[in-house]
Backbone bond lengths (Angstrom), bond angles and torsions (degrees), N, CA, C in turn:
res aa  C-N    CA-C-N  psi(-1)  N-CA   C-N-CA  omega(-1)  CA-C   N-CA-C  phi
1 X - - - 1.342 - - 1.498 110.05 -
2 X 1.335 119.06 147.98 1.419 123.71 -177.71 1.607 106.12 -90.58
3 X 1.461 114.75 144.41 1.266 122.17 175.33 1.554 110.25 -134.24
4 X 1.328 118.32 141.24 1.465 122.60 179.14 1.487 108.02 -102.85
5 X 1.312 117.47 120.24 1.475 124.47 173.23 1.466 107.74 -99.60
6 X 1.299 122.12 116.97 1.418 131.49 -176.23 1.560 105.34 -115.64
7 X 1.337 121.97 108.15 1.407 126.67 -175.35 1.516 109.81 -126.86
8 X 1.347 114.90 130.90 1.478 123.58 177.33 1.436 110.35 -109.77
9 X 1.414 117.10 131.86 1.432 122.17 179.39 1.464 112.57 -69.09
10 X 1.317 114.71 151.56 1.471 121.90 169.98 1.462 111.00 -62.26
11 X 1.332 120.79 141.01 1.428 122.80 -179.93 1.512 111.85 -60.48
12 X 1.262 121.16 -27.79 1.475 126.12 -174.67 1.507 109.97 -104.34
13 X 1.300 118.16 23.76 1.555 121.20 178.50 1.377 113.81 -66.43
14 X 1.368 123.56 -24.60 1.421 122.37 -178.40 1.533 114.93 55.59
15 X 1.246 116.21 -127.98 1.592 125.92 -174.40 1.493 106.79 -88.64
16 X 1.323 122.30 -0.40 1.492 121.61 -178.59 1.455 112.78 -49.51
17 X 1.304 123.52 -47.53 1.414 124.98 -174.56 1.526 107.92 -60.32
18 X 1.358 116.40 -47.35 1.486 117.54 176.76 1.486 116.31 -60.59
19 X 1.268 115.64 -38.70 1.463 122.96 179.07 1.443 116.77 -65.10
20 X 1.373 116.36 -27.94 1.461 121.16 -175.39 1.547 109.76 -108.68
21 X 1.296 117.25 -2.45 1.525 117.87 -173.28 1.523 113.93 -57.75
22 X 1.323 119.42 -40.54 1.489 119.36 179.75 1.558 112.46 -63.01
23 X 1.332 114.12 -44.53 1.491 118.60 178.20 1.586 110.52 -62.80
24 X 1.285 115.22 -39.89 1.432 123.83 179.56 1.549 110.11 -58.39
25 X 1.412 112.01 -52.97 1.473 117.55 -175.14 1.556 110.76 -63.43
26 X 1.411 115.73 -44.07 1.462 116.56 174.28 1.464 114.40 -57.68
27 X 1.292 117.24 -42.09 1.544 121.61 174.11 1.501 114.44 -55.02
28 X 1.330 114.75 -50.65 1.417 122.23 -179.32 1.538 114.66 -58.42
29 X 1.347 111.43 -39.15 1.494 117.78 -177.40 1.524 112.12 -62.96
30 X 1.316 119.97 -14.39 1.462 123.38 178.12 1.524 114.39 -88.46
31 X 1.340 120.02 2.59 1.387 123.91 -178.19 1.511 114.58 -123.92
32 X 1.289 116.78 167.05 1.522 123.92 175.16 1.506 112.31 -80.77
33 X 1.281 119.88 74.43 1.475 124.93 -179.75 1.523 108.22 -89.91
34 X 1.292 114.64 122.83 1.460 117.63 179.96 1.456 112.02 -84.42
35 X 1.344 117.59 -30.61 1.499 126.12 -177.38 1.467 110.83 -162.65
36 X 1.307 118.83 143.70 1.404 117.56 174.89 1.525 109.95 -170.33
37 X 1.305 117.13 161.70 1.448 124.51 174.31 1.466 108.71 170.36
38 X 1.390 110.31 177.75 1.498 116.96 -179.74 1.546 111.38 -79.30
39 X 1.257 114.90 151.38 1.430 120.27 173.79 1.523 107.84 -93.95
40 X 1.318 117.51 147.36 1.503 122.38 -173.22 1.563 109.62 -116.40
41 X 1.275 111.46 143.82 1.535 117.24 176.32 1.522 109.26 -85.27
42 X 1.278 119.31 -174.38 1.380 121.57 -179.84 1.458 121.43 -64.31
43 X 1.377 114.21 -19.37 1.490 122.34 172.09 1.500 115.43 -91.72
44 X 1.367 116.65 0.46 1.474 119.21 -173.85 1.449 115.68 85.51
45 X 1.352 121.84 10.47 1.426 122.07 179.20 1.531 110.13 -89.37
46 X 1.303 120.91 151.50 1.463 124.32 -179.15 1.543 104.94 -73.10
47 X 1.409 111.25 132.63 1.463 116.99 -179.79 1.520 110.99 -135.96
48 X 1.302 122.03 6.04 1.372 124.08 178.05 1.571 112.81 177.14
49 X 1.265 114.77 -168.89 1.485 118.94 176.56 1.479 111.70 -138.07
50 X 1.325 114.62 151.16 1.430 121.97 170.97 1.470 111.88 -132.01
51 X 1.298 121.39 123.56 1.417 127.39 -177.06 1.563 108.66 -130.52
52 X 1.308 114.27 129.19 1.481 122.50 171.61 1.553 105.26 -102.03
53 X 1.302 116.64 112.50 1.457 124.27 -171.09 1.518 109.68 -115.39
54 X 1.335 115.74 135.25 1.454 120.74 169.35 1.576 106.75 -86.24
55 X 1.358 116.48 117.23 1.483 118.68 -177.95 1.574 106.18 -139.86
56 X 1.322 113.82 162.55 1.426 120.30 -177.75 1.520 113.16 -66.85
57 X 1.328 114.60 -40.83 1.471 122.70 -177.89 1.580 110.12 -161.69
58 X 1.350 114.74 174.09 1.386 116.81 178.83 1.474 117.63 -55.90
59 X 1.344 115.71 -38.33 1.506 119.04 178.44 1.532 112.50 -61.12
60 X 1.326 115.47 -33.70 1.452 120.71 -179.94 1.545 110.29 -73.83
61 X 1.339 117.56 -37.03 1.503 122.01 174.13 1.523 107.04 -66.09
62 X 1.284 121.19 -46.98 1.408 122.53 -179.32 1.516 112.59 -61.83
63 X 1.252 120.44 -37.80 1.489 127.19 173.97 1.467 110.69 -62.90
64 X 1.343 117.04 -43.86 1.451 122.55 174.96 1.488 109.91 -56.61
65 X 1.329 117.48 -54.49 1.501 120.62 -174.54 1.526 110.61 -65.26
66 X 1.346 117.62 -33.08 1.471 119.06 -174.89 1.599 108.85 -70.47
67 X 1.363 113.29 -35.03 1.488 118.22 -175.93 1.477 110.76 -86.96
68 X 1.314 123.76 -3.00 1.503 122.95 -177.18 1.525 104.59 -66.35
69 X 1.308 118.37 137.28 1.462 126.18 179.92 1.564 110.56 -54.53
70 X 1.318 117.92 -35.05 1.474 116.48 175.51 1.517 111.28 -63.18
71 X 1.265 120.18 -48.29 1.451 123.57 174.00 1.486 114.19 -60.93
72 X 1.264 121.61 -44.71 1.440 125.44 178.82 1.568 108.70 -57.94
73 X 1.248 114.33 -41.22 1.579 120.80 -178.65 1.517 107.74 -74.46
74 X 1.284 123.94 -12.48 1.447 121.63 -179.00 1.500 113.79 85.54
75 X 1.288 121.37 24.16 1.444 122.69 -179.14 1.445 114.88 -66.31
76 X 1.369 117.88 -36.25 1.462 120.18 -168.13 1.488 114.99 -95.95
77 X 1.293 114.00 137.84 1.539 126.28 176.88 1.575 106.49 -75.24
78 X 1.369 111.66 -45.40 1.473 118.78 -173.51 1.512 111.67 -147.66
79 X 1.327 116.08 139.03 1.380 121.66 175.88 1.552 110.41 -129.30
80 X 1.390 117.68 129.33 1.394 119.77 173.00 1.522 110.80 -122.74
81 X 1.310 114.63 142.50 1.490 119.68 -177.77 1.516 108.77 -126.92
82 X 1.296 120.19 125.74 1.373 126.48 -178.95 1.553 112.00 -134.10
83 X 1.328 115.18 144.83 1.514 117.38 168.48 1.454 114.13 -69.94
84 X 1.341 115.28 150.56 1.458 118.07 -179.60 1.552 108.15 -130.03
85 X 1.277 113.66 138.88 1.474 122.62 173.90 1.557 109.30 -120.29
86 X 1.314 113.12 95.25 1.431 119.29 -175.70 1.580 113.61 -58.16
87 X 1.279 115.10 128.58 1.502 121.43 176.35 1.592 109.70 -115.88
88 X 1.263 115.69 -22.23 1.511 123.03 -178.49 1.555 109.27 -124.93
89 X 1.289 114.25 140.44 1.481 113.74 178.54 1.494 109.97 108.29
90 X 1.372 113.16 -174.40 1.484 120.06 -176.88 1.551 113.77 -59.27
91 X 1.264 116.11 -31.06 1.560 116.11 -177.38 1.531 111.39 -98.31
92 X 1.326 116.94 1.37 1.503 122.38 -172.37 1.449 114.30 -93.72
C-alpha cells in the first residue's frame, strides 16, 4: 500500500537539513519510495519533505518515518502519514 509522509521543518532548524541530507538520502535509497522531495516555501526555500512510500501497513510507514535521519536529528516540527489510493497517474 502507498503512504504519503508529509513533514514540515522546525522554523529554527537552521542548517540541520543540509547537515543531515547525505544520511537521509542513503536511508531513503534502501526503501521502495515511489516519489519524494523537499517541500518549498513561497521564496523557493526548502521547508519540509514529502515522500510517497510503498509499505506493508501504517505501522511500517511510521517506523520508516521515525528512523529517517531527518526525524532522528529533530528536523521536523510536524509529520503526518496517510494512506493513498491512486486514482490519477501511472498507478491510478
